[in-house]
C-alpha positions as CSV (number, residue, x, y, z in Angstrom):
1,M,115.9,85.7,103.9
2,K,118.8,87.9,104.6
3,N,119.1,89.0,100.9
4,S,115.3,89.5,100.7
5,G,115.5,91.7,103.7
6,K,118.2,93.9,102.2
7,V,116.2,94.3,99.0
8,F,113.0,95.1,101.0
9,H,115.1,97.6,103.2
10,A,116.5,99.3,100.0
11,I,113.1,99.5,98.2
12,I,111.3,101.1,101.3
13,F,114.0,103.2,102.8
14,V,115.9,104.7,99.9
15,P,113.0,106.5,98.4
16,I,112.0,107.7,101.7
17,L,115.4,109.1,102.3
18,R,115.4,110.8,99.0
19,C,112.0,112.3,99.6
20,I,113.2,113.6,103.0
21,R,116.4,115.1,101.4
22,M,114.4,116.7,98.7
23,G,111.7,118.0,101.2
24,A,114.5,119.4,103.3
25,K,116.0,121.3,100.3
26,M,112.7,122.7,99.4
27,Y,111.9,123.7,102.8
28,E,115.3,125.4,103.3
29,T,115.0,127.2,100.0
30,K,111.3,128.2,100.0
31,P,110.0,127.8,103.6
32,Y,107.2,130.5,103.0
33,N,105.8,128.8,100.0
34,V,105.7,125.5,101.7
35,S,104.0,126.9,104.7
36,E,101.4,128.7,102.5
37,K,100.6,125.6,100.7
38,W,100.1,123.6,103.9
39,E,97.8,126.3,105.1
40,A,95.8,126.4,102.0
41,R,95.4,122.6,102.2
42,H,94.3,122.5,105.7
43,A,91.8,125.4,105.1
44,I,90.2,123.3,102.4
């Protein structure tokens, strides 16, 4: 059970952390573009 828990943790959290890091980089480099895209999505 302990091993399966580690595998489950890796499968779930590693991609999430990667997405968060990529999102943070994108937001830092292009905050205005991101905000415009979000506004467009919510407008639709």
